[in-house]
DSSP file (Angstrom, degrees, kcal/mol; ACC not computed):
  #  RESIDUE AA STRUCTURE BP1 BP2  ACC     N-H-->O    O-->H-N    N-H-->O    O-->H-N    TCO  KAPPA ALPHA  PHI   PSI    X-CA   Y-CA   Z-CA
    1    1 A X              0   0    0      0, 0.0    23,-2.6     0, 0.0     2,-0.3   0.000 360.0 360.0 360.0 133.3    0.0    0.0    0.0
    2    2 A X  E     -A   23   0A   0     21,-0.2    65,-2.1    63,-0.2     2,-0.4  -0.659 360.0-170.4 -88.4 141.0    1.4    3.4   -0.9
    3    3 A X  E     -Ab  22  67A   0     19,-2.6    19,-2.3    -2,-0.3     2,-0.7  -0.976  24.4-141.7-130.7 143.1    1.4    6.2    1.6
    4    4 A X  E     +Ab  21  68A   0     63,-1.8    65,-2.2    -2,-0.4     2,-0.3  -0.936  50.4 147.8 -94.9 116.8    2.1    9.9    1.5
    5    5 A X  E     -A   20   0A   0     15,-2.4    15,-2.8    -2,-0.7     2,-0.4  -0.890  49.1 -91.6-146.8 174.2    3.9   10.5    4.7
    6    6 A X  E     -A   19   0A   0     -2,-0.3     2,-0.5    13,-0.2    13,-0.2  -0.745  26.4-161.3 -93.4 137.2    6.6   12.5    6.5
    7    7 A X  E     -A   18   0A   0     11,-2.7    11,-2.8    -2,-0.4     2,-0.2  -0.984  23.8-127.3-117.3 123.1   10.2   11.3    6.6
    8    8 A X  E     +A   17   0A   0     -2,-0.5     2,-0.2     9,-0.2     9,-0.2  -0.437  40.7 147.8 -79.2 140.7   12.2   13.0    9.4
    9    9 A X  E     +A   16   0A   0      7,-2.4     7,-1.5    -2,-0.2     2,-0.1  -0.704  23.4  81.4-143.9-163.1   15.5   14.7    8.8
   10   10 A X  E    S-A   15   0A   0      5,-0.2     5,-0.2    -2,-0.2     2,-0.1  -0.366  76.4 -60.0  89.7-171.9   17.4   17.7   10.2
   11   11 A X  E >  S-A   14   0A   0      3,-1.0     3,-2.0     1,-0.2     2,-0.1  -0.392  73.0 -54.0-104.0-178.1   19.5   17.8   13.3
   12   12 A X  T 3  S-     0   0    0      1,-0.3    -1,-0.2    -2,-0.1    -2,-0.0  -0.372 124.8  -2.7 -60.6 128.6   18.9   17.2   17.0
   13   13 A X  T 3  S+     0   0    0     -2,-0.1    -1,-0.3     1,-0.1     2,-0.1   0.587 119.5  86.5  62.5  14.6   16.0   19.3   18.3
   14   14 A X  E <   -A   11   0A   0     -3,-2.0    -3,-1.0    -5,-0.1     2,-0.1  -0.578  65.2-173.0-136.5  72.3   15.6   20.9   14.8
   15   15 A X  E     -A   10   0A   0     -5,-0.2    27,-0.4    -2,-0.1     2,-0.4  -0.383  11.5-179.1 -74.0 145.0   13.4   18.6   12.8
   16   16 A X  E     -A    9   0A   0     -7,-1.5    -7,-2.4    24,-0.1     2,-0.4  -0.987  15.6-150.5-135.5 134.3   12.7   19.1    9.1
   17   17 A X  E     -AC   8  39A   0     22,-2.9    22,-2.9    -2,-0.4     2,-0.4  -0.872   5.5-147.5-113.2 139.4   10.4   16.6    7.3
   18   18 A X  E     -AC   7  38A   0    -11,-2.8   -11,-2.7    -2,-0.4     2,-0.7  -0.839  17.9-135.5 -95.0 139.2   10.3   15.5    3.7
   19   19 A X  E     +AC   6  37A   0     18,-2.5    17,-3.6    -2,-0.4    18,-1.0  -0.881  41.7 168.7 -94.6 117.2    6.9   14.7    2.3
   20   20 A X  E     -AC   5  35A   0    -15,-2.8   -15,-2.4    -2,-0.7     2,-0.5  -0.825  41.0-124.5-129.7 162.3    7.4   11.4    0.4
   21   21 A X  E     +AC   4  34A   0     13,-2.3    12,-3.3    -2,-0.3    13,-1.2  -0.952  46.6 158.0-103.1 125.2    5.6    8.6   -1.3
   22   22 A X  E     -A    3   0A   0    -19,-2.3   -19,-2.6    -2,-0.5     2,-0.2  -0.972  48.2 -97.3-145.5 158.5    6.6    5.3    0.2
   23   23 A X  E >   -A    2   0A   0     -2,-0.3     3,-1.7   -21,-0.2   -21,-0.2  -0.581  37.6-125.8 -71.1 139.3    5.4    1.7    0.6
   24   24 A X  T 3  S+     0   0    0    -23,-2.6    -1,-0.1     1,-0.3   -22,-0.1   0.695 107.5  61.9 -64.9 -17.2    3.8    1.4    4.1
   25   25 A X  T 3  S+     0   0    0    -24,-0.2    -1,-0.3     2,-0.1     2,-0.1   0.655  86.4  91.0 -82.9 -14.8    6.1   -1.6    4.9
   26   26 A X  S <  S-     0   0    0     -3,-1.7    -4,-0.0     1,-0.1     6,-0.0  -0.455  89.8 -94.4 -79.1 153.7    9.3    0.6    4.6
   27   27 A X    >   -     0   0    0     -2,-0.1     3,-1.1     1,-0.1    -1,-0.1  -0.220  36.1-108.4 -63.4 158.3   10.7    2.3    7.7
   28   28 A X  T 3  S+     0   0    0      1,-0.3    -1,-0.1   -21,-0.0    -2,-0.1   0.911 119.0  26.8 -54.5 -49.5    9.7    5.9    8.3
   29   29 A X  T 3  S+     0   0    0    -22,-0.1    -1,-0.3     3,-0.0     3,-0.1   0.260 112.9  88.9 -98.4  11.9   13.1    7.4    7.4
   30   30 A X  S <  S-     0   0    0     -3,-1.1    -4,-0.1     1,-0.2    -2,-0.0   0.318  85.9 -16.6 -89.4-144.3   14.0    4.5    5.1
   31   31 A X        +     0   0    0     -9,-0.0     2,-0.3     2,-0.0    -1,-0.2  -0.292  61.6 178.6 -65.8 139.8   13.5    3.9    1.4
   32   32 A X        -     0   0    0    -10,-0.1   -10,-0.3     1,-0.1     3,-0.1  -0.921  31.5-134.0-137.5 165.2   10.9    6.0   -0.4
   33   33 A X  S    S-     0   0    0    -12,-3.3     2,-0.3     1,-0.3   -11,-0.2   0.914  82.2  -6.8 -86.0 -48.7    9.7    6.2   -4.0
   34   34 A X  E     -C   21   0A   0    -13,-1.2   -13,-2.3     0, 0.0     2,-0.5  -0.995  59.3-126.0-153.7 142.9    9.6    9.9   -4.6
   35   35 A X  E     +C   20   0A   0     -2,-0.3   -15,-0.2   -15,-0.2     3,-0.1  -0.794  25.4 177.2 -89.4 128.2   10.1   13.2   -2.6
   36   36 A X  E     -     0   0A   0    -17,-3.6    18,-2.2    -2,-0.5     2,-0.3   0.498  56.0 -52.7-111.4  -7.5    7.1   15.5   -3.1
   37   37 A X  E     -CD  19  53A   0    -18,-1.0   -18,-2.5    16,-0.2    -1,-0.3  -0.982  53.7 -99.0 163.1-167.7    8.0   18.4   -0.8
   38   38 A X  E     -CD  18  52A   0     14,-1.9    14,-2.2    -2,-0.3     2,-0.4  -0.954  13.1-151.8-144.9 165.6    9.1   19.4    2.7
   39   39 A X  E     -CD  17  51A   0    -22,-2.9   -22,-2.9    -2,-0.3     2,-0.6  -0.982   2.8-167.9-142.7 123.7    7.7   20.7    5.9
   40   40 A X    >   -     0   0    0     10,-3.1     3,-1.1    -2,-0.4   -24,-0.1  -0.899   1.9-173.8-114.7 100.5    9.5   22.8    8.5
   41   41 A X  T 3  S+     0   0    0     -2,-0.6    -1,-0.1   -26,-0.3   -25,-0.1   0.638  76.5  69.4 -71.6 -12.9    7.4   22.9   11.8
   42   42 A X  T 3  S+     0   0    0    -27,-0.4    -1,-0.2     8,-0.1     2,-0.2   0.721  84.3  82.3 -79.0 -20.0    9.8   25.4   13.4
   43   43 A X  S <  S-     0   0    0     -3,-1.1    -3,-0.0     1,-0.1     0, 0.0  -0.521  93.1 -96.5 -82.8 152.4    8.9   28.3   11.1
   44   44 A X    >   -     0   0    0     -2,-0.2     3,-1.1     1,-0.1     6,-0.2  -0.275  33.1-113.4 -64.9 155.9    5.7   30.4   11.8
   45   45 A X  T 3  S+     0   0    0      1,-0.2    -1,-0.1    -4,-0.1     6,-0.1   0.741 111.5  62.3 -63.7 -24.2    2.6   29.4    9.8
   46   46 A X  T 3  S+     0   0    0      4,-0.0    -1,-0.2     3,-0.0     2,-0.1   0.768  82.8  95.3 -74.9 -25.5    2.6   32.6    7.8
   47   47 A X    X   -     0   0    0     -3,-1.1     3,-0.9     1,-0.1     4,-0.3  -0.404  67.7-144.8 -73.9 141.5    6.0   32.0    6.1
   48   48 A X  G >  S+     0   0    0      1,-0.2     3,-0.8     2,-0.1    -1,-0.1   0.770  96.6  67.0 -72.3 -26.6    6.0   30.4    2.7
   49   49 A X  G 3  S+     0   0    0      1,-0.2    -1,-0.2     3,-0.0     3,-0.1   0.548  81.3  79.7 -73.7  -6.2    9.2   28.5    3.5
   50   50 A X  G <  S+     0   0    0     -3,-0.9   -10,-3.1     1,-0.2     2,-0.4   0.903 104.5  20.4 -67.1 -41.2    7.3   26.4    6.1
   51   51 A X  E <   -D   39   0A   0     -3,-0.8     2,-0.4    -4,-0.3    -1,-0.2  -0.994  61.0-178.2-134.2 135.1    5.8   24.1    3.4
   52   52 A X  E     +D   38   0A   0    -14,-2.2   -14,-1.9    -2,-0.4     2,-0.3  -0.997  14.0 178.5-131.2 128.6    6.9   23.3   -0.1
   53   53 A X  E     -D   37   0A   0     -2,-0.4     2,-0.9   -16,-0.2   -16,-0.2  -0.965  33.6-140.5-133.1 145.7    4.8   21.0   -2.3
   54   54 A X     >  -     0   0    0    -18,-2.2     4,-2.3    -2,-0.3     3,-0.3  -0.826  27.8-173.6 -98.8  90.3    4.9   19.6   -5.8
   55   55 A X  H  > S+     0   0    0     -2,-0.9     4,-2.4     1,-0.2     5,-0.2   0.843  76.2  53.2 -62.1 -38.1    1.1   19.8   -6.3
   56   56 A X  H  > S+     0   0    0      1,-0.2     4,-1.8     2,-0.2    -1,-0.2   0.904 112.3  44.9 -65.8 -38.9    1.0   18.1   -9.8
   57   57 A X  H  > S+     0   0    0     -3,-0.3     4,-2.4     2,-0.2    -2,-0.2   0.863 111.5  53.3 -71.1 -36.1    3.0   15.0   -8.5
   58   58 A X  H  X S+     0   0    0     -4,-2.3     4,-2.3     2,-0.2    -2,-0.2   0.934 109.4  48.4 -63.3 -45.3    0.9   14.8   -5.3
   59   59 A X  H  X S+     0   0    0     -4,-2.4     4,-2.1     1,-0.2    -1,-0.2   0.892 109.9  53.4 -61.0 -39.5   -2.3   14.8   -7.4
   60   60 A X  H  X S+     0   0    0     -4,-1.8     4,-1.5     1,-0.2    -2,-0.2   0.941 110.9  44.9 -60.3 -48.3   -0.7   12.0   -9.6
   61   61 A X  H  <>S+     0   0    0     -4,-2.4     5,-2.4     1,-0.2     4,-0.4   0.847 110.5  53.8 -69.1 -32.9    0.1    9.8   -6.6
   62   62 A X  H ><5S+     0   0    0     -4,-2.3     3,-1.0     1,-0.2    -1,-0.2   0.892 108.2  50.9 -65.3 -38.3   -3.3   10.4   -5.0
   63   63 A X  H 3<5S+     0   0    0     -4,-2.1    -2,-0.2     1,-0.2    -1,-0.2   0.818 104.6  58.0 -66.5 -30.0   -4.9    9.2   -8.3
   64   64 A X  T 3<5S-     0   0    0     -4,-1.5    -1,-0.2    -5,-0.1    -2,-0.2   0.574 128.3 -97.4 -77.0  -9.0   -2.7    6.1   -8.2
   65   65 A X  T < 5 +     0   0    0     -3,-1.0    -3,-0.2    -4,-0.4     2,-0.2   0.535  69.0 153.1 107.4   8.5   -4.2    5.2   -4.8
   66   66 A X      < -     0   0    0     -5,-2.4     2,-0.5   -65,-0.1    -1,-0.3  -0.513  33.6-145.9 -70.4 137.6   -1.7    6.6   -2.3
   67   67 A X  E     -b    3   0A   0    -65,-2.1   -63,-1.8    -2,-0.2     2,-0.2  -0.908   9.3-133.3-107.8 129.2   -3.3    7.5    1.0
   68   68 A X  E     -b    4   0A   0     -2,-0.5   -63,-0.2   -65,-0.2   -47,-0.0  -0.505  20.3-119.0 -77.9 148.7   -2.0   10.4    3.0
   69   69 A X     >  -     0   0    0    -65,-2.2     4,-2.7    -2,-0.2     5,-0.2  -0.262  37.3 -96.3 -72.2 172.7   -1.3   10.1    6.7
   70   70 A X  H  > S+     0   0    0      1,-0.2     4,-1.9     2,-0.2    15,-0.2   0.925 124.5  45.9 -60.1 -46.9   -3.3   12.3    9.1
   71   71 A X  H  > S+     0   0    0      1,-0.2     4,-2.1     2,-0.2    -1,-0.2   0.920 114.7  46.6 -65.0 -44.3   -0.6   15.0    9.4
   72   72 A X  H  > S+     0   0    0    -68,-0.2     4,-2.9     1,-0.2     5,-0.2   0.887 109.3  55.9 -65.9 -37.5    0.1   15.0    5.6
   73   73 A X  H  X S+     0   0    0     -4,-2.7     4,-2.3     1,-0.2    -1,-0.2   0.885 107.7  49.0 -61.3 -38.2   -3.7   15.2    4.9
   74   74 A X  H  X S+     0   0    0     -4,-1.9     4,-2.4     2,-0.2    -1,-0.2   0.913 111.4  48.8 -66.5 -42.1   -3.8   18.3    7.2
   75   75 A X  H  X S+     0   0    0     -4,-2.1     4,-1.3     2,-0.2    -2,-0.2   0.925 114.5  45.2 -63.0 -44.3   -0.9   19.9    5.3
   76   76 A X  H  <>S+     0   0    0     -4,-2.9     5,-2.7     1,-0.2     6,-0.7   0.870 112.1  52.6 -67.4 -36.4   -2.5   19.1    1.9
   77   77 A X  H ><5S+     0   0    0     -4,-2.3     3,-1.3    -5,-0.2     7,-0.2   0.886 106.4  52.4 -65.7 -39.6   -5.9   20.4    3.2
   78   78 A X  H 3<5S+     0   0    0     -4,-2.4    -1,-0.2     1,-0.3    -2,-0.2   0.826 111.8  47.0 -65.3 -30.8   -4.3   23.7    4.3
   79   79 A X  T 3<5S-     0   0    0     -4,-1.3    -1,-0.3    -5,-0.2    -2,-0.2   0.271 115.1-120.1 -94.2  10.5   -2.8   24.1    0.8
   80   80 A X  T < 5S+     0   0    0     -3,-1.3    -3,-0.2     2,-0.2    -2,-0.1   0.772  78.0 123.4  58.9  33.6   -6.2   23.2   -0.7
   81   81 A X  S   <S+     0   0    0     -5,-2.7     2,-0.3     1,-0.2    -4,-0.2   0.761  83.7   6.7 -88.0 -29.5   -4.9   20.1   -2.6
   82   82 A X  S    S-     0   0    0     -6,-0.7    -2,-0.2    -9,-0.2    -1,-0.2  -0.870  99.8 -74.4-137.7 172.9   -7.5   17.9   -0.9
   83   83 A X        -     0   0    0     -2,-0.3     2,-0.2     1,-0.1    -6,-0.2  -0.450  57.8-100.4 -67.7 143.8  -10.5   18.4    1.4
   84   84 A X        -     0   0    0     -7,-0.2   -10,-0.1    -2,-0.1    -1,-0.1  -0.478  42.8-118.0 -65.3 129.9   -9.5   19.3    4.9
   85   85 A X        -     0   0    0     -2,-0.2    -1,-0.1   -12,-0.2     2,-0.1  -0.297  34.2 -92.6 -68.5 157.0   -9.9   16.1    7.1
   86   86 A X        -     0   0    0      1,-0.1    -1,-0.1     0, 0.0     2,-0.0  -0.408  49.7 -98.7 -66.0 141.9  -12.3   16.1    9.9
   87   87 A X        -     0   0    0      1,-0.1    -1,-0.1    -2,-0.1     3,-0.1  -0.368  42.7-130.5 -63.5 142.0  -10.8   17.1   13.3
   88   88 A X        -     0   0    0      1,-0.1     2,-0.4    -3,-0.1    -1,-0.1  -0.157  34.6 -70.7 -84.6-178.5   -9.9   14.2   15.4
   89   89 A X        -     0   0    0      1,-0.1     2,-0.8    -2,-0.0    -1,-0.1  -0.610  42.1-153.7 -73.9 126.9  -10.6   13.4   19.1
   90   90 A X        -     0   0    0     -2,-0.4    -1,-0.1    -3,-0.1    -3,-0.0  -0.839  16.7-150.6-105.4  96.2   -8.7   15.8   21.3
   91   91 A X    >   -     0   0    0     -2,-0.8     3,-0.9     1,-0.1     4,-0.1  -0.219  18.0-127.7 -69.3 156.8   -8.3   13.9   24.6
   92   92 A X  G >  S+     0   0    0      1,-0.2     3,-1.4     2,-0.1    -1,-0.1   0.487  93.5  90.3 -80.4  -1.6   -8.0   15.6   27.9
   93   93 A X  G 3  S+     0   0    0      1,-0.3    -1,-0.2     7,-0.0     4,-0.1   0.755  77.9  63.8 -65.3 -22.1   -4.8   13.7   28.7
   94   94 A X  G <  S+     0   0    0     -3,-0.9     2,-0.3     2,-0.1    -1,-0.3   0.722  89.4  81.7 -72.8 -19.9   -2.8   16.5   27.0
   95   95 A X  S <  S-     0   0    0     -3,-1.4     5,-0.1    -4,-0.1    -3,-0.0  -0.696  96.6-102.3 -87.1 135.6   -4.0   18.9   29.8
   96   96 A X     >  -     0   0    0     -2,-0.3     4,-1.9     1,-0.1     3,-0.3  -0.213  31.5-116.0 -56.0 149.6   -2.1   18.8   33.1
   97   97 A X  H  > S+     0   0    0      1,-0.2     4,-2.1     2,-0.2     5,-0.2   0.851 111.8  54.4 -60.5 -40.1   -3.9   16.9   35.8
   98   98 A X  H  > S+     0   0    0      1,-0.2     4,-1.9     2,-0.2    -1,-0.2   0.907 109.5  47.6 -62.2 -41.6   -4.4   19.9   38.1
   99   99 A X  H  > S+     0   0    0     -3,-0.3     4,-2.3     1,-0.2    -1,-0.2   0.862 108.6  54.9 -68.6 -34.5   -6.1   21.9   35.3
  100  100 A X  H  X S+     0   0    0     -4,-1.9     4,-2.2     2,-0.2    -1,-0.2   0.912 107.9  49.8 -62.6 -41.4   -8.4   19.0   34.5
  101  101 A X  H  X S+     0   0    0     -4,-2.1     4,-2.4     2,-0.2    -2,-0.2   0.902 109.5  51.3 -64.9 -40.3   -9.5   18.8   38.1
  102  102 A X  H  X S+     0   0    0     -4,-1.9     4,-2.3     1,-0.2    -1,-0.2   0.924 110.5  48.8 -61.2 -44.0  -10.2   22.6   38.1
  103  103 A X  H  X S+     0   0    0     -4,-2.3     4,-2.1     1,-0.2    -1,-0.2   0.896 111.0  49.5 -63.5 -40.4  -12.3   22.2   34.9
  104  104 A X  H  X S+     0   0    0     -4,-2.2     4,-2.3     2,-0.2    -1,-0.2   0.885 110.6  50.5 -68.0 -36.7  -14.3   19.3   36.3
  105  105 A X  H  X S+     0   0    0     -4,-2.4     4,-2.6     2,-0.2    -2,-0.2   0.901 109.3  51.4 -65.3 -39.7  -15.0   21.2   39.5
  106  106 A X  H  X S+     0   0    0     -4,-2.3     4,-2.1     2,-0.2    -2,-0.2   0.905 110.0  49.3 -63.2 -40.1  -16.2   24.2   37.5
  107  107 A X  H  X S+     0   0    0     -4,-2.1     4,-1.9     2,-0.2    -2,-0.2   0.905 111.9  48.1 -65.1 -40.6  -18.5   21.9   35.6
  108  108 A X  H  X S+     0   0    0     -4,-2.3     4,-2.4     1,-0.2    -2,-0.2   0.882 109.8  53.7 -65.5 -37.3  -19.8   20.5   38.8
  109  109 A X  H  X S+     0   0    0     -4,-2.6     4,-2.2     2,-0.2    -2,-0.2   0.873 106.0  52.7 -63.9 -37.8  -20.3   24.0   40.1
  110  110 A X  H  X S+     0   0    0     -4,-2.1     4,-1.5     2,-0.2    -1,-0.2   0.910 111.8  44.9 -64.3 -42.2  -22.3   24.9   37.1
  111  111 A X  H  X S+     0   0    0     -4,-1.9     4,-1.4     1,-0.2    -2,-0.2   0.863 112.0  52.8 -70.3 -34.0  -24.6   21.9   37.6
  112  112 A X  H  X S+     0   0    0     -4,-2.4     4,-1.3     1,-0.2    -2,-0.2   0.873 105.6  54.5 -68.1 -35.8  -24.8   22.7   41.4
  113  113 A X  H  X S+     0   0    0     -4,-2.2     4,-0.5     1,-0.2    -1,-0.2   0.877 105.9  52.6 -64.2 -36.9  -25.8   26.3   40.5
  114  114 A X  H  < S+     0   0    0     -4,-1.5     3,-0.2     1,-0.2    -1,-0.2   0.857 116.7  38.8 -66.6 -33.9  -28.7   25.0   38.4
  115  115 A X  H >X S+     0   0    0     -4,-1.4     3,-1.1     1,-0.2     4,-0.9   0.576  93.4  92.6 -89.4 -11.2  -29.9   22.8   41.3
  116  116 A X  H >X S+     0   0    0     -4,-1.3     4,-1.2     1,-0.3     3,-0.7   0.839  74.3  61.3 -57.6 -42.2  -29.1   25.5   44.0
  117  117 A X  H 3< S+     0   0    0     -4,-0.5     4,-0.4     1,-0.3    -1,-0.3   0.826 103.5  52.6 -58.3 -29.3  -32.6   27.2   44.1
  118  118 A X  H <4 S+     0   0    0     -3,-1.1    -1,-0.3     1,-0.2     3,-0.2   0.850 115.2  39.8 -72.0 -33.1  -34.1   23.9   45.2
  119  119 A X  H <X S+     0   0    0     -4,-0.9     4,-1.6    -3,-0.7     3,-0.4   0.498  87.2  94.9 -96.5  -5.1  -31.7   23.5   48.1
  120  120 A X  H  X S+     0   0    0     -4,-1.2     4,-1.9     1,-0.2     5,-0.2   0.864  80.1  55.1 -60.6 -40.6  -31.4   27.1   49.3
  121  121 A X  H  > S+     0   0    0     -4,-0.4     4,-1.8    -3,-0.2    -1,-0.2   0.893 107.2  51.8 -61.3 -36.7  -34.1   26.9   52.1
  122  122 A X  H  > S+     0   0    0     -3,-0.4     4,-1.8    -4,-0.2    -1,-0.2   0.907 108.9  49.2 -65.6 -41.3  -32.2   23.9   53.7
  123  123 A X  H  X S+     0   0    0     -4,-1.6     4,-2.0     1,-0.2    -1,-0.2   0.857 108.5  54.2 -67.9 -33.3  -29.0   25.8   53.8
  124  124 A X  H  X S+     0   0    0     -4,-1.9     4,-1.9     2,-0.2    -1,-0.2   0.891 106.9  51.3 -66.9 -38.1  -30.7   28.9   55.4
  125  125 A X  H  X S+     0   0    0     -4,-1.8     4,-1.7     1,-0.2    -2,-0.2   0.899 109.3  50.2 -65.1 -40.2  -32.1   26.7   58.2
  126  126 A X  H  X S+     0   0    0     -4,-1.8     4,-1.5     1,-0.2    -1,-0.2   0.888 109.2  51.7 -64.8 -38.9  -28.6   25.3   58.9
  127  127 A X  H  X S+     0   0    0     -4,-2.0     4,-0.8     1,-0.2    -1,-0.2   0.879 107.5  53.0 -65.2 -36.7  -27.2   28.8   59.0
  128  128 A X  H  < S+     0   0    0     -4,-1.9     4,-0.4     1,-0.2     3,-0.3   0.858 110.3  47.9 -66.9 -34.7  -29.9   29.7   61.5
  129  129 A X  H >X S+     0   0    0     -4,-1.7     4,-0.9     1,-0.2     3,-0.8   0.788  96.4  74.1 -75.0 -28.1  -28.9   26.8   63.7
  130  130 A X  H >X S+     0   0    0     -4,-1.5     4,-1.0     1,-0.2     3,-0.8   0.864  89.1  55.6 -59.2 -42.2  -25.2   27.5   63.6
  131  131 A X  H 3X S+     0   0    0     -4,-0.8     4,-0.8    -3,-0.3    -1,-0.2   0.811 100.1  61.9 -63.9 -26.5  -25.3   30.6   66.0
  132  132 A X  H <4 S+     0   0    0     -3,-0.8     4,-0.4    -4,-0.4    -1,-0.2   0.843 105.0  47.5 -65.3 -32.3  -26.9   28.5   68.7
  133  133 A X  H <X S+     0   0    0     -4,-0.9     4,-1.3    -3,-0.8     3,-0.4   0.732  95.5  74.3 -81.2 -23.1  -23.9   26.2   68.8
  134  134 A X  H  X S+     0   0    0     -4,-1.0     4,-1.9     1,-0.2    -1,-0.2   0.863  87.4  58.4 -64.7 -37.9  -21.3   28.9   68.9
  135  135 A X  H  X S+     0   0    0     -4,-0.8     4,-2.2    -3,-0.2    -1,-0.2   0.883 103.3  55.3 -60.6 -34.5  -21.9   29.9   72.6
  136  136 A X  H  > S+     0   0    0     -3,-0.4     4,-2.0    -4,-0.4    -1,-0.2   0.918 107.8  47.7 -61.7 -42.9  -21.1   26.4   73.7
  137  137 A X  H  X S+     0   0    0     -4,-1.3     4,-2.0     1,-0.2    -1,-0.2   0.858 109.5  54.0 -67.4 -33.2  -17.7   26.5   71.9
  138  138 A X  H  X S+     0   0    0     -4,-1.9     4,-2.1     2,-0.2    -1,-0.2   0.891 107.1  51.3 -67.0 -38.2  -17.0   29.9   73.5
  139  139 A X  H  X S+     0   0    0     -4,-2.2     4,-2.0     2,-0.2    -2,-0.2   0.909 109.2  50.3 -64.0 -41.4  -17.7   28.4   77.0
  140  140 A X  H  X S+     0   0    0     -4,-2.0     4,-1.8     1,-0.2    -1,-0.2   0.894 110.0  50.4 -63.1 -39.3  -15.3   25.6   76.3
  141  141 A X  H  X S+     0   0    0     -4,-2.0     4,-1.0     1,-0.2    -1,-0.2   0.881 109.3  51.6 -65.5 -37.2  -12.6   28.1   75.2
  142  142 A X  H  X S+     0   0    0     -4,-2.1     4,-0.7     1,-0.2    -2,-0.2   0.867 110.0  49.6 -68.1 -35.1  -13.2   30.1   78.4
  143  143 A X  H  X S+     0   0    0     -4,-2.0     4,-1.6     1,-0.2     3,-0.4   0.832  98.4  68.5 -71.5 -33.0  -12.7   26.9   80.5
  144  144 A X  H  X S+     0   0    0     -4,-1.8     4,-1.6     1,-0.2    -1,-0.2   0.883  96.3  51.1 -59.3 -42.8   -9.5   25.9   78.7
  145  145 A X  H  X S+     0   0    0     -4,-1.0     4,-2.0     1,-0.2    -1,-0.2   0.859 105.7  57.4 -65.0 -31.6   -7.4   28.8   80.1
  146  146 A X  H  X S+     0   0    0     -4,-0.7     4,-2.1    -3,-0.4    -1,-0.2   0.917 104.9  51.0 -62.8 -42.3   -8.6   28.0   83.7
  147  147 A X  H  X S+     0   0    0     -4,-1.6     4,-2.0     1,-0.2    -1,-0.2   0.893 109.5  49.7 -62.9 -39.6   -7.2   24.4   83.3
  148  148 A X  H  X S+     0   0    0     -4,-1.6     4,-1.9     1,-0.2    -1,-0.2   0.866 108.2  53.9 -68.3 -34.2   -3.8   25.8   82.2
  149  149 A X  H  X S+     0   0    0     -4,-2.0     4,-2.0     2,-0.2    -2,-0.2   0.902 107.2  51.3 -65.7 -39.3   -3.8   28.2   85.1
  150  150 A X  H  X S+     0   0    0     -4,-2.1     4,-1.8     1,-0.2    -2,-0.2   0.914 109.3  50.5 -62.0 -43.3   -4.3   25.2   87.5
  151  151 A X  H  X S+     0   0    0     -4,-2.0     4,-1.2     1,-0.2    -1,-0.2   0.881 109.2  51.0 -62.3 -38.6   -1.4   23.4   85.9
  152  152 A X  H  < S+     0   0    0     -4,-1.9    -1,-0.2     1,-0.2    -2,-0.2   0.871 107.6  53.0 -68.1 -36.6    0.8   26.4   86.3
  153  153 A X  H  < S+     0   0    0     -4,-2.0    -1,-0.2     1,-0.2    -2,-0.2   0.873 105.0  55.2 -65.8 -37.3    0.0   26.7   90.0
  154  154 A X  H  <        0   0    0     -4,-1.8    -1,-0.2     1,-0.3    -2,-0.2   0.838 360.0 360.0 -65.8 -32.9    0.9   23.1   90.6
  155  155 A X     <        0   0    0     -4,-1.2    -1,-0.3    -5,-0.1    -2,-0.2   0.477 360.0 360.0 -73.4 360.0    4.4   23.6   89.2
């Protein structure tokens, strides 16, 4: 099966890709049939030097039955040689775990806000009961210093 795919080149941490036609059984950077262009991901999207394509040869290989990989299909779609492929599934695993938790809490908060009018009378009753309990805690706090004074007298 023929594929239009990227073949990696360049130096360490400076990748440059060749767009090639190759048999799917050959290694990524191995033998290929024909070079059809290149792609430099380090350049900004606005620059013309980012992508170079031989459109007539690409069309020829597509007619011969070569299938582009997802990345090459996007590059060809941006250059209007083929229809832009449908966007894929973007998993949340790419988002750091802490940010994912924040987003899920915000979503839960949104659903809780929708349910909040039903539960508001109950929360008001609990708030009304709360001041009744506070004097007891104040009495306990007042007793605590007396105990420490007794301990100090014994020493």
